[in-house]
N, C-alpha and C positions, 0 to 999 in steps of 0.2 A: 128558460124557454127554448125549445129546439128551433133550429133554422128550417125554413121551408125548403123542399127539394129544389135543387138548381140554384140555390143562393150561393153567391161567391163570398167566401169567408176570407178575411185577412186577420193577421195577428199584430197587435199593438202592445208594446210594453209601457207601463206607467210606473213612475216613482211615487209611492204612497207614503205620506207622513202622518204621524199622530197615532200609529198603531202601537199598542203596548202589550197585547196578549193574544192568545188564540181566538178569544171571543171577537176581537177586532177583525181578525182575518176572516172569520165566518161571516161577519156583518158585511164587509166589503164585497166578498164573493156573492153573497145573496143579493145585495143591492144591484150589482152589475148584472147578475143572472136574471133579474126581472125585466131587463131590456130584451126585446124580441130577437132571438137568435144568438144571444151573447152567452158565452161561458168564460169563466175567469178562474185562474189559479193564483193565489196570493201567497207570497213567501214572507213570513215575519222577520226572518234573519236578514234578508237582503233588502226588505222594504220595497220589493218589486211586485207588480201585478202583471201577469201575462194574459191578455184578453183576446179571445177569438170572437170576431164579430162580423156581421154583414158589411159589405163595402159602403152601404148607404148610411151607416152610423159613423159619424166622424170622431176622431180622437178627442176633440173638444167636448163632445157630448159625453164621452166616457169620463173625462175629467170632471165635468159638472155633476155626473151621477155620484162619483166618489165623494165630492165635496158636499153633496146633499146628505150623505151618510155621516157627515161630521168629521171628515178627514181631509187632508190636503193631497193634491195629486198634480203631477206634471209629466210631460214627456221627458225621457232621459236626455241628458246633455250628451254631446259627442264624446266618444271615448277619450280623446286627448284632453278634454276639459272636465271629465266626470270625476267627482270625488267618490270615495267609497261610500256605499249605502249605510245609513245609520240605523237600519233595522226598524225604522218607523217610530222609534220612541222619543225622538227629539234629542237623543244624547249625542248622536254623531259618532262615527267611527274614526274619522280622519283626525290626526293629531293636531292639525292646524286649522280646522274648521271653526267658524264663528260659533256654531251651535255647541261644539265640544267645549270651547272656552267658557261660554255662558254656564253650561251645566257644571263644569269644574268649579267655577266661581260660586255657584249656588251650593254645591256640595261642601266646599271649604267653609263658607260662612255658616252654613247650617251646622257643621261639625263643631265650629268654635263656640256657637251658642248652645248647642245641645249637650256637649260633653260635661260642662259643669252641672247641668240639670241631672244628667244620668248619675254622675258621681255622688251628688248630695242625696239623691233619692235612694240610691242603692247602698249607701254607707251611713247608717244612723249616727255613728260616732262623730261624723263631720257636720251634723246638722246643728247650726248655731241659731241664735234668736232671730226670728223672722226670715229664716232661710227660704221658706216656701214662697215668700213674696219676691225674692230675688229670682227664684226659679220661674215664677210666673212671668216676670218681666223678660227673662231670657227666652221662655217658651213661646210667648205671644208672636214674635216675628217669625219663629220657625213654623208654627202652626198656620200662619197666614202666608208669609212670603216664601218660606222654604218649601211648603207644600202647595204653592200656588199652581204649578203645572198640573197637579192632580185635580185640584179644584176646578180649574178651567176645563180640562178634558171631561171631568164628570158632569159639569153643567152642560157642556156641548152635547154629550151623549144623552143627557136627560131631555134636551130639546128635540132630539131625534128618537126618543123613546128607546134608548139603548143603554145597557148597563155593562160596564167593562171592569177590568181590574182597577182602573183609576177611580171608579165609583166606590169600590170597596175601600181603597186607601183613603180617599177623601172623607167618606163617612166615618171611618175609624178615627182619623185625626180630629174631625169636628166633634165626634161624640166624646173622645177622651178629654179634649180641651174644654168643651162645654161643661162636662161633669166636674172637672177640676175647678172651673170658675165658680160653679154653683157651690162646691164644697168650701172654697175659700171665702166667698162673700156671704153665703147663707147657711152653710153646713157646719160651721164651727172650726174648719181647718185653718182659718186665718188667724187663730190665736197666736200671739208672739212666741209662746213657749211650746208650740205643737211639735211633736216628734212623730215620725212615721216609720215603722219597721219595713224592711224590704224582704219579701219572700218570693220564691219562684212560683208558688201556687197561691192564687188569691185567697185571702182570709176574710172572715166577717169583721165588721167594724166594731169598735168599742164605744160606740155612741157618738164618735166624731167621724164624719164622712172622710174617706180617704181621697187623696188627690192622685191623679194618674198623669201628671205632667211628663213623667219619663216615657209613657206610651205616646203622648202627643208629640214629643220631639224624636223619640226613638223610631217611630214608624216612618216618617219622611226621611230621617237620616239613613236608616238601613236600606230603604227602598232606593233612594238616590244613589247610595254607595253600590248597591247591588246592580243597578242599571249601568252605572259607570263601568264597573268591572265587566259586566256582560258586553258592553260596547267594545271595550278593549280586547276582550277575548274573541268576539266575533270579527274584529278587525284582523286577528290572526288567521281565522278560517278563510278569509277572502284574500289572503296574501298571494295565492297562485295567480289570480286574475290581475292583480297589480303588478306582479312580476312579468306577466306576459305583456302588459301595457308598456312596461319600461323597456321591453325589447324592441319596440317600434322606433325606427330612426326618425328624427325630426327633419333632417336635411340630407341631401345626397349630392355628391360631386359627379356631374354628368360630363362625359368626354365628347367633345365636338368632333366633327369630321376633320378639322384642321389640327387636331391633337391638343387643343386647348381644353381647359376644364372650367366649369362654372358651377357654383353652389346654388341649388334651388331647393325650395320646400318639398318634402316628400310627396305632398298632395299633387304637385305639378309633374311628377315623373310619369311617363307613359310607357306602355309595353313596346319593346323594340329598341328603346334607348339604351346606350351603353354607359355604365357608371363605374367609377373606380372605388375599390375597397382596399385601403392601406392596412398594414399590420396593426392589429389591435382594434380596428374599427368593426362595427357590425355591418353585415350585409343588409342593404336597405330594403330589398324586396326579393321575391323568388326570381331566379334567373339562371342563365347558362354561361359558364366561363368561356370567354373568347380569347383571352390572353393571360399568361402567367400561371404559376403553379404554387400551391400552398397547402397547408392543413387548416381545416376549419373546425371550430368547436361547436358542436350541436347540442351540448348537454342541456342547455336551458330551453331548447325548443323541442327536442325529441326524446330527451333522456339518454341519448347515446353517450356513453362515458368516454370513449376513445375519440380523439380528433380524427377526422376523415380527410384523406389526401384528395385534392381536386386539381384538375388541369383543364386545358382546352377541351370543350365539349361536356364537361362535368356539370350536372345540375347543382345549384346551391339554394339554400332556404333562407328567406328573410329572417333576421334576428340572430343568425349564426355569427360567431366571432372569428375574424381572420387572424390565425395564429402565426402566419408565416409571411410570405412575400406579397408584393403588389398584385392584385387581381383586377382584370377588366371583365365586367359582367354585363351581358345583355338581358334586360328585364323581360321576363316572360309572363309575369302576373303582377298586378298592382292592386292596391286598395283591398277591397273585400274579397278578392279572388285569391289572395295569397294563403299559403299554408298556415302562417301565424294567425291571420285573421280568422281562418276556418277553425283553428284550435280554440281561439278565444270565444268564438261564437258557440261552439259545441259545449265548452265548459259553462258559459253563461246560461245556455238553454238547459243544461243538466241541473243546474242549481235552482231552476224555477219549478221543478217537478216535486211531486209528493209521493211517498210510499203509501201503501194501503193502510199501514198502521197509523200514519199521520193523519190520514183522512178520517179515521175513526176518532182520533184525539181531537181534531178540529170540530167534529160533530158534537162530541161531549162538551167541549169548551163553549159551544154556541148556547147551551142551556145551563152551563155551569154557574155563571154569575147570578142569574135570576134565582137559581136554586139556593145559592149561598145567602142571598138577601132574605129569602124565605126562611132559611134555617136560623139566621141571626134574629129575625123578628120572633120566630118560634121560641128560641132560647130565652129571649127577653121576656116574652109572655109566660113561658113556663116557670121561670124563676120568680117572677112577680106573683103569678098565680099560686105558687107553692108557699108564699109567705116569706120568701127570702129577702134579705136586705137589698134595697134598690141598687146600691153600688155593686153588689155581687152580680145582679142581673145585668147591669150596664157593662161590667167587666167581661162577662161571658159573651155578651152581644158584640162588643168591640173586638174581642179576641177572634171570634168567628169571622168577622169582616176582614180582619187583617191577615189571618193565617191562610185563608183560602186564596190560592193564586193559580190561575190557569196559564200564567206566562211560561212556566216550564214545559207545559204540554205543547205550546206553540213553537218552542225552540228545539224540541227533542229531535225532530228529523232534519229540518233545514240546516242547522248548524253542523250536524254530522255529515250531511250531504255536501255542504260547502267544503268542509275540510277534506272529505274523501275524494271528491272530483278534482280539487286542487292538487292533492297529493298524487292522484293518478296521472294528471297532466305532467307533473314533474318527473314521473317514472316512465313517461311515454305511452300512457294509456288514456284514451279519451272515452268517457262513459256518458251516454246521452241523457241519463236520468235515473231515478229510483227504480223504474221498472227494469232497466238493464241490470242494475245492481241485484235486484231480486232474482232475475234470470240467471245471472252468473252464480249466485249462491246455490241454486238448485239443479245445476247441470248434471246430467247422467252420461251423455255421449257428446262427442265433438267430431264433426266431419271435417277433415283437413284436406285442402288442396295440396298438390305436390309442387308444381312449378311456381316459383315466386313466393311460396309460403313455407314449405319445408326445405325447399332448395332455393338457391340464389336467383334462379330464372335467367342466368347468363351462362353462355358456353365458356368454359375455361379449360386450360390444360390441367389434367389431374395427375398424369404420370408420364415420365419419359424413360424409355429403356433403350440403352445403347449397346451395340455389339462389342464384344471384347476386342481389344487391339484396334479399335477404329479411331475416328477423329475425336471422339469424346463428346459428352453431352453439351458442353458449352459451345463448342465449335459447330456442332450440328444444329443447335437451336439458333445460333447466329445466322447460319446460312438459310435454314428453313423460314425463319422470321423475315429475312430479307426478301425471299422470293414471294412470300405471302403478302407483302406490301401491296402488290398489284391485285389482290383478290378481294372481292366483295362478299364472299361466302362467310357465314358465321364461323365455320370451322377455321377458315383462313385468318379471320380477324382475331380469333382466340389465340391462335399460334403466334401471330405477330405481336399481340399485346403481351403475351407471356415472355416472348424473347426479349422485348424491350425491358420488361421488369427485371429479368434475370441478368441483363447486361448492365444494370444500374442506370437505365434510361439513356444509355449511349446511343448515338445515331447508328442505325443499321446500314450495311452497305447497299449501294444502288443495285437494281436488277435490270438486266437487259434481255431482249429476246423473250419477253414474258409471253406465255400463252396459257389459256385455260383449257383443260381437257374435260368436256362435259361428262358428268357422271363419274369421273375418275380423280381429278385433282388439278394441279398446276405444275408448270415447269418454267425455268428461266435460267439465265446465266448470271452468276454472282462471282465477282473477282476472278473471272475466267473459268469458272467451274460450272458444269451443268448440274443444277439442283432440281430434283423432282420431289414433290409431296403428293403421294398418290394413295388410293385405297389399297389395302394389302392384297397380295396375291399368294399363291401357294409356295412360291420360291423364297422362303424365309429361313434364316438361321434358327437353330433349336431354341436359343434363349428368347428370341422374339416370338416363336410359336407359342411358348408357354404364356408370355405376356399377352398375346392376342387372345388366347383362350380365356384368360382371366378377365380381359377387357370386355369381351362379348357377354360373359356371364354377369358382369356388373352393369351391363347396358350402357357402356361407354362406346364412343365412336373412335376407332383406331385409324391412323394414317401412317404410312411408311415414308421415311426420308431416304432418298437415294442421291448419292453424290458421285457424278461421273460413272453412273451405272451400278455402283456398289451400294448395297443396303447398309445403312449406318445406324438407324434408330427407328423405334416405334413410338409415336406420340399418341397418347390417349386423351380425347377431348370429351367433356361431358358437363352436365349441369350438377354442380356439387351441392351437397347438403349444407344448409346454413349452420354456422357455428351456434351451438346451443339447442338445435332441434332435438337431438337425442335426449338431452337433459330435460327439455320441456315435455316431450312425450312421456318420459318416465315419471316425471313429477305429476303430470295429469293422471296417469294410472294410479299413482299412490294417493291422489286425492279422491279416488273412486270414480273417475271419469273415463269412459270407454273411448279410445281413439279409433277412428275409422278413416282410411285413406281413400279418397275418391278423386280421380284425375282423368283428364281426357287423353293422357299420354298412353303409349303402348304398354303392353303387359310386362315386358322385361324390365324397362326402367322403373315402372311402378313397384314391381316385386323387389327389385334391388334396393330401392329407397326404404320400402317397408321393412325388409329384412335388416337393413342397417339400423333402423330406429326401433325395432322390436314391435312393429304394428302387425297384428295378426289378420285383421280384416281389410282386404284390398279390393277396390272396384276400379278397374282400368277402362280406358276408352269410354268414359262417361260423357255423354252430351249434357248441355245445360238442363235439358228436360229430364235426363237420367239422374242428375244430381238432385234436382227438386223431388223426383219420385223417391229416391233413396231417403231423403229427409222425411217425406210423408210416411214411408214404411216404418222408419225408426220411431216416429211419433205414435203411429198406430200400435206399435209394440209396447208403448208406455214410457219410452225414453223422453226426457226433456233435452232437446237437441240444440247444439250450437254449430254453426258452420263458419269456418275460417277460410277466407279466400281473398284474391286480389285482382281478379279480372272481370270483364264484362260477362264471361260465361258463368261466373259465380253469383251474379246478382239475383237470379231467380231463387236459387237455393238459400241465399242470405235472407231474402225477404220472407221465405216460407218457413224458416226455422223458428224455434222458440227464441233464439238469440242469434243475431248476425254479427260476425266479427270480421272486420276488414283490416288488411295490412295497410299501413300508412303509405307504403310505396306503390300501392295498387291504383286502379283507375278511380275516377270520380264517381262512376256508376256504382262500383262496389262499395265505396265509402258512403255514398248516399243511401244505400240500402241497408247499411249495417247499424247495429245498436252500440257497438264498441269498435273503436279504431285503435290499432296498435301502431302508434306514430313512429316509433323507432325501428319498425320493420323487423323486430326480433320476436320469434314465436314464443320465446320464454316469457315475454311480457304478458301473454295470456294467463300463465300460471299466477303471475303477480296480480293480475286483475281479479282472478277467482279468490285469491287469498284476501285481497283488499275488500272485495264485496262481502265476504264472510265476516271480516272484522267490522266493517261499517254497519252491517245489519245487526250484528251483535251489540254494537255501541248504541244504535237506535233503540233496540229492545231494552237495554239497560236504562237509557234515558227515560223511556216511557214508563217502565216499571217504577223508577224513582218518582217521576212526576205524578203518576196515579197513586202510588203507595204513600207518598208524602201527605197527600190530602186525605186519604183513607184513615191515616193514623192521627193527624193533627186536628182535623175538623171535629171529630167526636170529643177529643180532649178539651177543645175550646168550648164546646157546647156544655159539657158537664162542669165547667169552671175550673179545670185543672191546668190552664195555660195562661200565663201572664201576657197581656197584650204586647209589651215590649219584646219579650222573647218570641212571640208569634211573628212580629215584624222581622226579627233577625232570621228566624227559620224560613220565612217566606222568601226573603232575598237570597239566602244561602241556597235554596232549592234551584233557582234559576242559574246562579253562578256555577253550581256543581254540574248542571246539565251541559252548559257551554264548555266548561273546563274539560269534562269527559270527552266531548266531541273534539276539542282542540288536540287531544292526544293523537288523533289520526294524522295530524299534520306532520308528525315525526315518525309515522309508521314505516317500518322497514320489512320487506318480504322475509319470511322465515326461511331458513335453509332446510331443504328436504334432501336427505341423502340419495344419491343416484345409485340405482341397482344395475349391476352389469349382467348382461346375458351371455351365455356360452355360445 
């Protein structure tokens, strides 16, 4: 039911237990949807329900509604205490959970009892005198205790007028065991010398009723084994979230004003406090380095493969590993505001969504079980009405009940989505959900921002040209960097930082008599020499004139260094192209995606970057409104458009595009408006995201084709009596395991290598 206008909606997550198939998912969603203003999305693989509801409806009311539908529900535990979801089938994914131990114990005991029954039933040469009574004694506890979870959930569903996969399994086991009991006690199968042949296709009786104890034990054995394997496999698809959880520090060493340290729980850390990070330790939370220098490993957080050098003033991310010296860090964000928490939240939210194809599968599954029950009754009536042997009719009916399984339909999308979003997070790509995956797959054009997206967004020295027979580049840089220590201009800071790096982080000389010349540059005295860093004039040596011409054509800013009045060098400063931008643009083009550059920068820098990257369409001096208008124009032309940006000025275009993609190094506004976030700040991650989306949706389609096709083939075979109930149980379990295993392959997916084409 829709919410009334003006109603304030909130979102609540619930852990739902007892779900075993897509029919369960549909039932929970419909039950919650009957509440006024409530909509719900339930995920079978994670056992989670995301519920949007008016503020007037309490979480307790939501829990009670789910319980009225015949399932268990609870609010999720805090992340540090939460165990991996069990997918709602009671099997449990966690290796050490009580539920998992109980199900493993049930599976082992069932297997020990069932295997002798299966062997004796399938190997007539091993059938000794009264073998059938031994099988009956072994099968009884399997049919009752081993299949007890199915019976309990079937009865629970019956009380709520619901039929699920458990209904089918329970009826199949009861029918098989009941018929076998009748055959043993009343149908002549209890004769001490009775022998029973085993065939893959049911056959007519020879006057003695056949027993189907192998089906009575095989069905619960194969279903329990299948669910156990499903749980183990789904545990693998959720590994990314558990890896992120393990990155969270439990304690942090806080540095006091007097220099002492004390260890406190991470929950007590507050923004502004300074904490120590020793070599090999994880950074407790997002912060800024105040003292020390080191290299930090961000691979588990952002997917960045190379360690990043940090020093005073450098930002660091919680969860990164300190690979070098001692660091003192001032906390800038704690708790839910950290980048790691944001990544975890985005991955969790992504896994709660559903693709369009899965919604169709859920709709089919909602009516699937009642249809199967009707088909089973129809098959029984048809065979009896046609004068067939009663046991043949019973066999066909049981086979239909057992083989029809909507579980694979329910797992087709969520398991693939869990594996894909987890793998994306490991590669530095955060995808908000299946809609974003579908958008990535169908992209035609991508609008790229320049500054901070294709380029680093930071001014840096790109080239130094020294005059012949002068002081030399090293000496000139040392002097220029020294005099620029007193400058606050971005150009001056870039020159100073470059000089420090080139000198091996050695201390630059002091500057005296420093003065800034507005609009021209700076001057000062260094080691007794007058050093000036000024805008170029016309009085330049020929070698520097050529460098100046090239610099202006490349949209870089040149400055001239004079020492004691003599021109010594030309330093070019600019915003450099990110490593990998060229390769990313070329790979996008090879994937059939049209790159468009849109920037608020001047024409010359925009054209220079576009030429360097092989982008033909350029829009310079774009306002935020202009970028949004460009997106609308491309969409009107029939393109499915993505926008990649990192700033506030990109937010409108990101929100208006078919798909918004934010750089992880960008602003919160841009990230909040985006469907995909490139955490590692590498534009080439966009290509990885497109390839991952295409592979994921291909996997989902394969899963759904298998899930639908399996039932299309096996149900008719069962109806016409060409499928043994025991084989039906094995096939049903195998279908779900295959779907999960196919999805699990995404966990090891690697981006394929696309050759880079060079342009003249």
